[in-house]
C-alpha positions in Angstrom: 26.2 -3.2 -53.2 26.3 -6.1 -50.7 26.4 -3.4 -47.9 23.5 -1.3 -49.3 21.2 -4.6 -49.4 22.2 -5.5 -46.2 21.3 -1.7 -44.8 18.0 -1.7 -47.1 17.0 -5.0 -45.1 17.7 -3.8 -41.8 15.9 -0.5 -42.6 13.0 -2.4 -43.7 12.9 -4.9 -40.6 12.9 -1.7 -38.5 10.2 -0.1 -40.3 8.0 -3.1 -40.2 8.5 -3.4 -36.2 7.7 0.2 -35.8 4.6 -0.3 -37.6 3.6 -3.4 -35.6 4.2 -1.4 -32.6 2.1 1.2 -33.3 -1.0 -1.0 -34.4 -0.8 -2.9 -31.6 2.4 -4.1 -29.9 3.7 -2.5 -26.7 1.6 -1.2 -23.7 -0.2 2.0 -23.0 -1.8 3.3 -20.1 -5.6 3.8 -19.2 -6.9 6.1 -16.5 -10.4 4.9 -15.6 -12.5 7.1 -13.4 -16.2 7.7 -12.3 -17.9 11.2 -12.8 -20.7 12.4 -11.3 -21.7 15.6 -13.2 -24.4 16.8 -11.2 -22.0 17.0 -8.0 -19.6 18.7 -9.9 -22.1 21.3 -11.1 -23.2 22.2 -7.7 -20.5 21.7 -4.9 -22.5 23.9 -2.2 -25.9 22.4 -0.6 -25.0 19.0 -2.3 -21.6 18.7 -0.4 -23.1 20.0 2.8 -25.4 17.1 2.8 -22.9 14.4 1.4 -20.6 15.5 4.5 -22.6 16.5 7.2 -20.7 14.9 10.1 -23.7 14.3 12.1 -25.4 12.0 10.1 -23.1 10.7 7.6 -21.1 7.7 7.7 -19.9 5.2 4.9 -19.0 2.7 7.4 -22.1 2.2 9.3 -25.8 2.1 8.1 -27.0 5.3 7.6 -29.5 6.6 9.5 -32.2 8.6 7.5 -34.3 11.4 8.8 -38.3 11.2 9.1 -40.0 11.4 5.9 -42.1 14.9 5.5 -45.5 12.9 4.6 -47.3 10.5 2.5 -45.2 12.0 -0.5 -41.7 13.5 -0.2 -40.3 15.4 -3.0 -36.7 15.0 -3.3 -33.9 15.2 -5.8 -31.3 12.5 -6.7 -27.8 13.3 -6.5 -25.4 10.3 -6.6 -25.5 6.5 -5.6 -23.7 4.7 -2.8 -22.8 1.3 -3.8 -19.9 -1.0 -4.2 -18.0 -1.6 -7.6 -15.7 -4.5 -6.9 -13.7 -5.1 -10.2 -13.3 -3.4 -13.8 -11.8 -4.9 -17.0 -11.7 -4.3 -20.4 -11.5 -6.7 -23.6 -10.5 -6.3 -27.2 -13.5 -8.6 -27.8 -16.8 -7.8 -28.4 -19.8 -8.7 -25.9 -22.6 -9.7 -28.3 -26.2 -10.9 -27.6 -26.5 -14.7 -27.9 -22.6 -14.9 -27.4 -21.0 -16.7 -24.1 -18.3 -15.1 -22.2 -15.1 -16.3 -24.2 -13.4 -13.1 -24.1 -9.9 -12.3 -22.7 -10.1 -9.9 -20.1 -7.5 -7.3 -18.8 -8.2 -6.2 -15.4 -8.0 -2.4 -14.4 -8.5 -2.9 -10.6 -5.2 -4.0 -8.6 -7.7 -5.1 -5.7 -11.2 -6.1 -5.3 -13.2 -3.5 -3.5 -15.5 -4.4 -1.0 -16.7 -1.2 0.3 -19.7 1.0 -0.6 -18.6 4.6 -1.9 -20.2 7.3 -3.4 -20.2 7.2 -7.2 -18.2 10.2 -7.5 -15.7 9.1 -4.8 -14.1 6.0 -6.4 -10.6 6.6 -7.6 -8.7 3.9 -9.7 -4.6 4.4 -10.5 -3.6 4.3 -13.9 -2.6 0.7 -15.4 -0.9 -0.4 -18.4 -2.1 -2.5 -20.5 -1.4 -4.1 -24.1 -2.0 -1.5 -26.6 -4.8 -2.1 -29.1 -8.6 -1.6 -29.6 -10.7 -2.4 -26.8 -14.5 -3.0 -27.2 -16.3 -4.4 -24.1 -15.9 -3.3 -20.6 -17.0 -5.8 -17.5 -17.9 -4.2 -14.1 -18.8 -6.2 -10.9 -21.2 -4.9 -8.2 -22.5 -5.9 -4.8 -26.6 -6.2 -4.5 -27.0 -3.8 -1.7 -27.0 -0.2 -2.9 -28.3 3.2 -1.9 -29.9 6.3 -3.8 -29.0 9.4 -2.5 -31.3 12.3 -2.6 -31.7 15.7 -1.0 -35.1 17.4 0.3 -36.2 19.6 -2.4 -37.5 22.0 0.7 -34.2 22.0 2.3 -31.4 20.6 0.0 -28.9 20.3 3.2 -30.9 17.3 4.2 -30.4 14.0 2.6 -31.9 10.8 2.4 -29.8 7.4 1.4 -32.3 4.9 0.2 -31.5 1.3 0.6 -32.2 -0.5 -2.8 -31.0 -3.6 -4.5 -29.0 -3.4 -7.9 -31.7 -5.8 -9.2 -34.6 -3.8 -8.7 -35.8 -0.9 -6.4 -38.1 -2.4 -5.0 -37.2 -5.8 -4.1 -36.9 -6.7 -0.5 -33.6 -5.6 1.1 -31.3 -6.4 3.8 -29.1 -3.6 5.2 -26.1 -6.4 6.0 -26.3 -7.8 2.6 -23.0 -8.6 1.0 -23.9 -10.4 -1.8 -22.6 -9.8 -5.8 -24.6 -9.9 -8.5 -24.2 -10.9 -11.9 -21.4 -8.6 -13.8 -22.5 -5.8 -16.3 -20.9 -6.0 -19.6 -21.0 -2.7 -21.7 -20.3 -2.4 -25.4 -21.4 -0.2 -28.2 -24.9 -2.2 -28.2 -25.3 -1.3 -24.8 -25.4 -3.2 -21.0 -25.5 -6.7 -21.2 -25.9 -9.5 -18.6 -25.4 -13.2 -18.8 -28.7 -15.1 -18.7 -28.2 -19.0 -18.6 -24.6 -18.3 -19.7 -25.8 -16.3 -22.7 -25.5 -12.8 -23.1 -28.5 -10.6 -23.2 -29.0 -6.7 -23.8 -30.2 -5.2 -20.5 -30.2 -1.7 -21.4 -29.3 -0.6 -25.4 -28.7 2.9 -24.4 -26.0 2.6 -22.0 -23.3 2.1 -24.4 -19.1 1.8 -24.4 -18.0 2.8 -27.7 -14.6 1.3 -28.8 -11.3 2.7 -27.8 -7.9 2.5 -28.8 -4.8 2.6 -26.3 -1.6 3.5 -28.0 1.6 2.3 -27.3 3.8 4.9 -24.9 0.1 7.0 -24.7 -2.5 7.4 -21.9 -6.2 7.0 -22.5 -8.8 8.6 -20.2 -12.3 6.4 -19.8 -14.7 8.1 -17.8 -17.6 6.4 -16.4 -20.2 9.1 -16.0 -23.6 9.0 -13.7 -26.5 10.3 -15.6 -24.8 9.9 -19.2 -23.2 13.2 -18.5 -26.3 15.2 -17.9 -26.0 17.9 -15.0 -29.6 18.0 -14.6 -31.1 15.8 -11.9 -34.2 13.7 -11.5 -37.1 14.4 -9.3 -37.9 11.6 -7.0 -41.2 11.5 -5.0 -40.7 9.0 -2.0 -44.4 7.3 -1.2 -44.5 6.3 2.3 -47.1 3.5 1.6 -47.0 2.2 5.0 -47.5 5.8 6.5 -44.6 5.3 9.1 -42.6 8.2 8.0 -39.4 6.1 7.5 -38.3 4.6 4.0 -39.0 0.8 3.9 -37.1 -0.7 1.2 -39.4 -3.2 -0.7 -42.5 -1.6 0.6 -42.4 2.1 -0.2 -42.2 3.3 -3.7 -40.7 6.1 -5.9 -42.3 8.1 -8.6 -39.5 9.4 -10.6 -39.5 12.3 -13.0 -36.4 13.1 -15.3 -35.6 16.2 -17.5 -35.4 15.3 -21.2 -31.3 15.3 -20.6 -31.4 12.6 -18.4 -32.0 9.4 -20.9 -29.8 6.7 -19.4 -28.6 6.0 -16.0 -24.7 6.2 -17.2 -22.5 5.9 -19.9 -18.5 6.1 -21.0 -16.4 8.5 -22.7 -12.9 8.6 -23.8 -10.8 11.7 -23.3 
């Protein structure tokens, strides 16, 4: 009888331990990746434009060809910018709250270089198992809108902008960082005066679970998954046939499938 009781107690303890491990104990693996559906859909002219060795350089300022006139009709295909670090949290960023969350870093080193959106790669990382509700991403201020010429898609322009505004004065040597972006089910948040405010309610991260001993893939998608592109009419306001950040303007027309700049999906 005593032996049976001992066995029963041990079995109960093991059952409880296994349940706890499944619910939140142990570690799982997360694979974070960045996806550009537009480039995935069409590799021909887009890749020719992106990889043209005569004009393409990620390490030096890109020299754009001349604009075609007062209005140059182009199609946006990607962004070139610097993603520094990525974190996730089981806590939830909420409008009106402060950043008192515990963050788990997914990047092993802080990136300093500008890359095309679809060129970013991140190694799988083991993190504590659990339900995650928020993601934090840091960016450098300087970025480029990458477009191709409608009349000749092998010709591209890299249009200098800032993360804060498409038309703010720009510096091609700017290495400063902007405030992190925080994504939750309520959208994209930024800290303003130490308090979270919703910046875009449509750029959502729906919660995801990392299970012990299993791998989850979290994909950050440009264009929120749309394979269609937005038309960008470049307005040469100073009529010098060059793109001048902070002076020239853009008229953007997007198909109905492009509602938001980006979103997150879990596989």
